[in-house]
N, C-alpha and C positions, 0 to 999 in steps of 0.2 A: 461504591466503591471502599473497601475491609482496608482500612487503615493498618489492619495488624500485620498484612497479605506486602510484604518487599516487594513485590513485580508493580504491586498498586501506583510503588514514585517512582520519577525519573527525573533527574538531574534538570534545574533551572538556568540556564545560561543569561548572565548579565551585561547586554550587549550594547554602546551606546552608537548612536545615531547617527556621526559619522563614518563610523567600522561597517553600517548596514550598508551603508554609500557607497563604500570605496569598493565593500564586498559585492553588492551590487553591478558596477563598472567590469571588477575585475570578471563576472559570471560569463557578461556578455559579451567579453573576448574572447574566454574558455568557451563556449557554443561554438563562438563562428570558427574555432579554430577548429573544432572538435566536427560541422558541421562541411567544409572550407573539407577536409581529408577523412571522410565519414569515419570517424572512428569510435565510435555510440551506432552499439548491434540494431537493424531496425527492429525489433521482436522486445528493444525494451523502454516502455514509459516514465511517466513524473519526470514533471521539474525540467520538463522540456517545451520549447513552443511544437503544435502541434500533434505533442504526444496528451495526450488528458487521458482522463477514465475513459471517457464515449467512444476515445481510440479505441482505445484496450480491450475495452467489452462488447464493443460489433464485430474487433478482431477472431475474440473468442466464438461468439454466436455463432457467426456468421459459418466457421469448421465445423463446429458442434451440426447446427441446423444444414451442412452440406452435407455431411456421417448421414444422420438422422434420415435426410429425403434418399440417403443411395442404400435403402434399409439397410445400416452396420449400426454400430451401438459406438459411443464415444465414451472415453474414462477418462474424467479430467481431478486430475492432481492438485491438490492446491499447498504449496507450503511454506509454510512462517518461518524467517529466517529470528532468534530473539536478541532484541536490543541490539540491533547492526551500528544505529548510531552510535552505541558507547564501546562497539568491541572493537571498531575496524584500528587494526594496527598503523603508527604513524610509517616504522620505517618500513613499512611491504605497500603503504596507498605510498612513499615518494618513491619509491621503486618503480610503480605502474605507473604512473604522473613521468617521473620520467621517460621507463622504456617504451610503452607506451601510446602515450600524448606526444608528446615529444616535447615534454617543457623542459629549458633548459635555461642558465646562467643567472640573471639576475632573477624570470621567472619563476627558476626553481626555489632559488633561496628565499623570495617571496613567498612561494607557498610551503615552505619551510621555517620560516617567521610567524605564519599564519597559525601554526600546530605546534610552535614549543613555549613554553612559558607560562601554559595555561593551568590554571588551580583551581581545587575543587574540595568544597568543607559540606558538613552536614552539619542541617540548622534544627534546635531541640530545642523546646522551653525549657528543658534544664541548663541547655548551652549553645555554643559552638565549638567545634571542632578545630586541630590544626589543619592549613590549606595544606593539599598535597597536587604533587607535581601530576597531571596528566601525560602518562605515556599511549592512550589509545584512546580512540572517539574523537569525534568533531564536532561541538556546540550544536546543541535544538535550538532551533530557534533563528537561528541563522540563514544569510543569506547563500552561502557557500556552502556549506555543512551538506545540503541534501545531492550537491553536484557530487561533491567527490565521494558519496555514498555509491549515486551510480556508476563512477569512475573505479571505484576500488570495485566493485563485482561487474566491471565490461566483458569482462573472459568467460562469466558464467555458461555462456553457451558452447565454449567448448565443450563443456563436459557433457551435453544432448546429443550433438550435431553426430556421433556414428550412432546414434538409436534413429529408429524409425518416427520417434514419439515430435508432436511439435511445444518447441515452446516461448514462452509471455513472459519477463514479468515486468512489475509495473512496482515499483521503488523496491521494499524490504522486499515482496509477495511472487511467488513464483508458480508459475502456470505449467502443468504438463498435462499432455490430449493426446492419447490416441485412438486410435478409431481404425476398425477393425468388422472383420465379418464377425456374425454370430459363433460363427465353428472357430473363431482366434480366439475367441477370450483369452483362453494360460495365456496365449502366446502371449499377446497384448501385456497383461497383469506379469510376466516373466519381464517384457520389456520393460515398462514401471520401473520394474523393483530395480531392476539392474539399474536404471537414470538414475533415479534417486541416491541405488549409495554411491554413485558417482559424483554427486553432486555433494552429498554427504561428506566426501573424500575431500572433494574440492575447498566446502567451509573449513574443515578442520585445515587444511593447509595457508587459507586468510585466516583461521582465528575466527571463523564464524560458527554459531551452532542455528541449526536450524531444530524447533518446538513441536514433537512429534504432536506434541497438546494442542495444537493450530492447527496441526493440517490434519489436510478432507479429501475423500475420495467422495464422487457420482459417476453414476453409470448415466448417461442420454439413451432413448432408442423408442420405436415407435412400443404401444404399448403390447404386443405379442411380443417383440425380441426383451422387453423388462421382463415377461411374464418368464418365460426361457430362460432369463440371467439369474432367477428362485435356486435354482438346481445348481445351483454350479460356483463353484469357488473366485469368489471376486475379489477378496480380503489382500492388501496391502502390508508388506513389511518392511519399518524403519524404523533402526536403531534401538531396535529387541522391543518394539512395542508394534502393534496391528493397530492400520490404518482401517477400519470399517465403513463402508461404504453407506450410506446416507443419504437419504432420499430430499434434502433438500438442503444450498446452501450459499452465503452470503460472500458476496463475487464482487468487488468494487463496489458496495453498495446496494447491489442489484441481487432478487432470490431467483436464483435456477430451483426447480422441480425438475426428476428425470425425465417427465413427459414430456417440458418444456411447454406447458400452458401459462405458465406466468401466476397462477393466480395469487399464488403467495406472494408474489409482488405485488399487484395490485391491491391484495387487501390488506397489505403492508402502507401501500404510497397511501389509499383510500380511507385509512387508519388516522394515520397524518395531518393528512387536509384538515378531516374534523374535526381533531384537534384544538389545531389552529382557529377552523372558522368559533368553534365553541370562548376559544380567546376573545374573537374578537366584537361575539357579541354581548359577552359579558363589558365591554369599552364601550358599545355601543351608546350606555347612558351615558358621556360626556362629549360621543361625535356626534355631530350636524349631518344629515342628508346629506347636504351641497356638497360638503367636506369627503363624505367617502365616495361623490359619485365625479370629485375630481381628481379622484386620485387613483393615477394611470396603473402602476404598479404595485408591489408588496412591498417597498423595502421605502415608498413617499406614504403611502400605510401606516408600515410602524414607527414611520418618525412622528406623522402626524400625532398617531396614538400618544409613543413618548410625551412627546411635548406637549400635548393634551392633559395625558394623566399628570405632568406634574402641577400645569397650573391648577388642576384640579385640587390636587392637596393643598396645591397655598391658601389658594380660595377657605379651604376646608378648614387650615389651621388657623389663619386670622380671622374664621368666624368663629 
């Protein structure tokens, strides 16, 4: 982490145990209310039961494979919001909770009290600044904060419904999919640009900002169609910046390449496993073979390694 880059720093929220306990209770009731009235969009994952990274990536990959199997090309645009947890406007959030989620009376007052009165200060080796009251943002590390973020962006799909592109969100990451025949690539590109422009306007109304530096574009297709794409204009324009297509993107911890061979992802996973195996080989000097056989999962093995490592250090220090 570059200590001189301001983007490397994030505010830390100091929350008590009792506050998190109350937030967990409030989240469970809020989810029950949202499920009963179907208030959350179908294609919004994260911070909800049965809506994890696995369901999101399976949904996206399924649509991509269908397009490629139909001899079409598929464009995937990955949009990233800049510090959305820190830029959530409190007044707009309360309006959304009241008008779109039906939060009324005492419950509304409780949500309002949760947001107001929070302060933030900057601490450095030379001293600490005076606390400043926050008028935007939700506390990171809280239980209720992420749920408020997805409620805040619940109607993002209204900016994409009028376009033939497919839309899926995971937390603050938005996915746009366009599946067309190879001869309609220009039509898909213009459609995606118009869709991104509408999303940009929606973000401006919600006081959010798209991050062009972290936004990515990739085209999927058969080898023949990918070769034909090389001679076409496939770059997308976003907020005075051009998003050029790349051959591999990282989406929800999965590396996707244009040909869908998954070679990049397999290489990354195997290298990670070999790294941990080498670490276990170093620890094998303080572990017995019977202990290794008795470990049925990685968690028990790592806990055992940690305990044996501490005992080994204590014995060495005593000697």
